[in-house]
C-alpha positions in Angstrom: 149.9 84.2 124.1 152.4 83.3 126.9 149.9 83.6 129.7 147.9 81.1 127.3 150.5 78.1 126.9 151.1 78.5 130.6 147.7 77.4 131.2 147.0 80.7 133.1 143.2 80.5 132.8 143.0 77.2 134.6 145.0 78.4 137.6 142.4 81.3 137.9 139.2 79.4 137.7 140.9 77.1 140.3 142.1 79.9 142.4 138.0 81.2 142.2 136.5 78.0 142.8 138.4 77.4 146.1 139.0 80.5 147.7 137.3 81.3 151.2 134.8 83.8 152.2 137.7 86.0 153.3 139.4 86.1 150.3 136.4 86.5 148.0 135.4 89.6 149.7 138.8 91.0 149.6 140.5 92.8 146.8 142.5 89.6 145.9 139.4 88.3 144.1 138.3 92.0 142.6 142.0 91.9 140.9 141.5 88.0 139.5 138.3 89.0 137.9 140.3 92.1 136.7 142.9 89.3 135.3 139.8 87.6 133.4 138.6 90.5 132.1 141.6 91.7 130.8 142.1 88.6 128.7 138.8 88.7 127.3 139.7 92.3 125.9 141.6 89.9 123.4 140.0 87.9 120.6 142.4 85.1 121.6 141.9 85.2 125.4 138.0 85.4 124.8 138.2 82.8 122.2 140.0 80.3 124.8 137.7 81.3 127.7 134.8 80.8 125.8 136.2 77.2 124.8 136.8 76.2 128.6 133.7 74.0 129.5 133.6 75.5 133.3 135.0 78.9 132.7 131.9 81.0 132.6 130.0 78.9 135.7 132.9 79.3 137.7 133.2 83.0 137.0 129.2 83.5 138.2 130.1 82.0 141.5 131.6 85.3 141.9 128.5 86.9 141.9 128.1 85.8 145.6 130.3 88.1 146.9 129.2 91.4 148.6 132.0 93.5 147.1 130.2 95.6 144.6 133.2 95.9 142.3 134.4 92.7 141.9 130.4 92.0 141.3 130.1 94.5 138.7 132.9 93.3 136.8 131.9 89.8 136.9 128.6 91.4 135.3 130.7 93.1 132.4 132.4 89.8 131.4 129.0 87.7 131.4 127.5 91.3 129.5 130.3 90.9 126.7 129.6 86.9 126.5 126.1 87.8 125.6 127.5 89.6 122.6 129.5 86.7 121.0 127.9 83.9 118.8 126.8 81.4 121.1 127.3 83.3 124.4 123.3 84.1 124.8 123.0 80.5 125.6 126.0 80.0 128.1 125.1 82.9 130.1 121.4 81.6 130.7 123.2 78.1 131.3 125.9 80.2 133.9 122.5 81.7 135.5 121.1 78.5 136.3 123.7 77.1 137.8 124.6 79.8 139.5 120.6 79.8 140.9 121.4 76.4 142.4 124.9 77.3 143.6 123.7 80.4 145.2 120.2 78.5 146.1 118.6 81.5 144.9 114.7 81.5 144.2 115.0 83.0 140.7 117.4 83.5 138.3 119.4 86.9 137.9 118.1 87.9 141.5 121.5 88.6 141.8 121.7 91.1 139.0 118.0 92.6 140.4 119.6 93.2 144.0 122.4 95.6 142.2 119.8 98.0 141.8 117.5 99.9 143.8 113.7 99.5 143.0 113.4 103.0 141.8 116.5 102.6 139.5 115.1 99.9 137.9 111.9 101.6 137.1 113.5 104.3 135.9 115.9 102.3 133.8 112.8 100.6 132.0 110.8 104.3 131.9 113.6 105.5 130.0 114.1 102.5 127.7 110.4 102.3 126.8 109.3 106.2 127.0 107.7 107.3 124.1 107.6 104.1 122.3 104.2 101.6 121.6 105.5 99.4 124.8 105.1 102.1 127.3 101.1 102.2 127.7 101.4 98.5 128.6 104.0 98.7 131.0 101.8 101.6 132.6 99.0 98.6 132.2 101.1 96.5 134.2 101.7 98.8 137.0 98.2 99.7 137.2 97.5 95.9 137.5 100.3 95.3 139.8 98.8 97.7 142.2 95.1 95.6 142.0 96.8 92.1 142.9 95.5 90.7 145.6 97.6 90.7 148.7 98.1 89.5 152.4 100.7 90.2 155.0 100.4 86.6 155.8 101.6 85.6 152.1 98.7 83.5 151.5 98.3 85.1 148.2 102.0 85.2 147.4 101.2 82.4 144.5 99.7 85.0 142.3 102.9 87.1 142.3 105.1 84.2 141.7 102.9 83.0 138.5 103.3 87.1 137.3 107.2 86.1 137.9 107.2 82.8 136.5 105.2 84.2 133.6 108.3 87.1 132.9 110.5 84.6 133.3 109.1 82.8 130.5 109.0 85.6 128.3 112.6 86.9 128.5 114.1 83.2 128.8 112.6 81.0 126.0 114.3 80.6 122.8 112.1 80.4 119.5 111.5 77.1 119.3 109.8 77.6 122.9 112.2 75.6 124.8 113.0 76.8 128.1 116.5 75.4 129.9 114.6 76.5 133.4 114.7 73.9 136.0 111.1 74.8 136.9 109.4 76.0 133.3 105.5 76.7 133.5 103.8 73.5 132.1 102.1 73.9 128.3 103.3 77.7 128.3 104.8 78.9 124.6 105.3 82.4 124.5 106.0 82.0 120.8 102.3 80.7 120.4 100.8 83.5 122.8 102.8 86.2 121.1 101.2 84.6 117.6 97.9 85.0 119.3 98.3 88.6 120.4 99.6 89.3 116.8 96.5 87.8 115.1 94.6 89.5 117.7 96.1 92.8 116.9 95.5 92.0 113.0 91.9 91.2 113.6 91.6 94.7 115.4 93.0 96.2 112.7 90.9 94.5 110.2 88.0 95.6 112.2 89.1 99.1 112.3 89.5 99.4 108.3 86.5 97.6 108.2 84.6 100.0 109.9 86.5 103.1 108.1 85.3 101.3 105.2 81.6 101.1 106.3 81.6 104.9 107.0 83.0 105.8 103.7 80.1 103.6 102.4 78.0 105.3 103.8 79.2 108.2 102.9 79.6 107.4 99.5 75.6 106.2 99.1 75.1 109.9 100.8 76.7 111.6 98.1 75.2 109.2 95.4 71.6 109.9 96.7 72.4 113.6 96.4 73.3 113.5 92.7 71.0 110.9 92.0 68.3 113.9 93.7 70.0 116.6 91.7 70.0 114.6 88.2 66.4 114.0 88.7 65.7 117.8 89.2 67.7 118.1 86.0 65.9 116.0 84.0 62.4 117.4 85.5 64.1 121.0 84.4 64.8 119.4 81.2 61.5 118.0 80.6 59.8 121.4 81.6 61.6 122.8 79.0 61.1 120.2 76.3 57.8 121.3 76.8 58.0 125.0 76.7 60.0 124.8 73.8 57.4 122.2 72.0 54.4 124.5 72.8 56.4 127.3 71.2 56.8 125.4 68.1 53.3 124.3 67.8 52.4 128.0 68.2 55.1 129.4 65.7 53.8 126.7 63.3 50.3 127.8 64.0 51.1 131.5 63.2 53.1 130.5 60.4 50.4 128.5 58.4 48.1 131.3 59.3 50.8 134.0 58.0 51.1 131.8 54.7 47.2 131.4 54.3 47.2 135.4 54.9 49.3 135.7 52.3 47.9 133.4 49.7 44.9 135.3 50.1 46.5 138.5 49.6 48.0 137.5 46.0 44.6 136.0 45.2 42.9 139.5 46.2 45.7 141.3 44.3 45.2 139.2 41.1 41.4 139.8 41.4 41.8 143.5 41.8 44.1 143.8 39.2 41.7 141.8 36.9 39.0 144.1 38.2 41.3 147.0 37.3 41.6 146.3 34.0 37.9 145.4 33.8 37.1 149.2 34.8 39.9 150.7 32.3 37.9 149.0 29.6 34.6 149.7 30.2 35.3 153.7 31.0 36.9 156.2 28.2 39.0 158.4 29.9 38.9 162.4 29.5 40.3 164.0 26.3 43.6 165.5 27.0 43.0 169.0 26.1 39.8 169.0 28.2 40.5 171.5 31.4 36.8 172.1 31.7 36.9 170.3 35.0 40.6 171.1 36.4 39.8 173.2 38.9 36.9 170.7 40.2 38.1 168.8 43.6 38.3 164.7 42.5 38.8 162.2 45.4 42.0 161.0 45.5 42.1 156.9 44.7 43.6 154.5 46.1 46.2 152.5 43.9 46.6 148.9 43.3 50.0 149.3 44.1 49.1 150.6 47.5 46.6 147.9 48.0 49.2 145.2 47.4 51.8 147.2 49.7 49.3 147.2 52.3 48.8 143.5 52.2 52.8 143.0 52.2 53.2 145.0 55.6 50.4 142.6 57.1 46.8 144.4 56.7 43.9 142.7 58.1 41.3 141.0 55.8 38.7 143.4 56.4 41.2 146.2 56.2 42.4 144.9 52.7 39.1 144.4 51.6 37.9 147.8 52.6 40.8 149.3 50.9 39.9 147.2 47.5 36.5 148.5 47.7 37.5 151.9 48.2 39.5 152.2 45.3 36.9 150.6 42.9 34.5 153.7 44.5 36.9 156.6 43.8 37.8 154.9 40.4 34.0 154.9 39.3 33.4 158.5 40.8 36.6 159.8 39.0 34.9 158.3 35.8 31.7 159.7 36.0 33.0 163.2 36.7 35.3 162.7 33.4 32.3 162.2 31.1 30.8 165.0 29.5 27.6 166.3 31.1 27.9 164.3 33.9 26.5 165.3 37.5 29.2 166.6 39.6 29.1 164.5 42.6 31.9 163.9 44.8 32.7 160.8 46.4 34.4 161.5 49.7 37.4 158.8 50.8 35.7 158.0 53.9 32.3 157.1 52.4 30.7 153.5 53.1 29.8 151.3 50.4 
């Protein structure tokens, strides 16, 4: 560019360095800053400005003007420099240079004075609203209200300490170094942040441990409940097994008695058959053509088959024995009636023998 080749930047910087007060408050000053701003909008011009060893420091001198338009233009240039590589460090050095040049108490005081207190608070509130940092901002303001203060200024050191701490937070680099001319001794923001991070991690671990403890207590309670339920089920099972064993013993006993009864029935049936056969051999039957006594009543005899059937259906011992004796008596009665010349004595079925 022709302007760069003719060393136009040096002319502008020399003008800014040597202008008097009236010129600094005039529109000429605003126009010169506008020229530098236009030069910064070009990549070659921006590189040329940044390569100059004193350009940013001289431009920062223009912040001393009371002309708001000029001051805003200067701040826009400095803000743009912050966005390029290495520009942030240049701006910090320029602010330190301007602090000495303008005899200001703190850095960036000129920038703070360009906004009202309400505007600054509103900007911070919008920036931090709905973030995790907003409660801490409110806490800072609440503690500021409780800071000691007297009209004679004897407690201004507290506010000065707070101011210095905030400056260190803003300006210290990753290595903990601060280009400030009056830093706080042994105040390393990085170490403090690390301690705060560790503190937050410890708090998180404590919260998580408390959560695990509660879950452990709940699990123990559920486990004890399950154990009680298992004990109840086990007791019910034992009681059921005892009942089943009793029923089993009873069934086995009844089965044994039933087998014994059946064996006795079989034995009685055998003896009854033997006795029947003996009676049949000992007593002759009536002649087939003898109808002399056909109209006479004979007792109804119980056949051995009926006795055996009575035993099969589960009749008692006494009932079975009584049936056998009844059958023998009826048979004898029938035999005696069948003999010629025998007395006709009728035996009733219900006679006791």
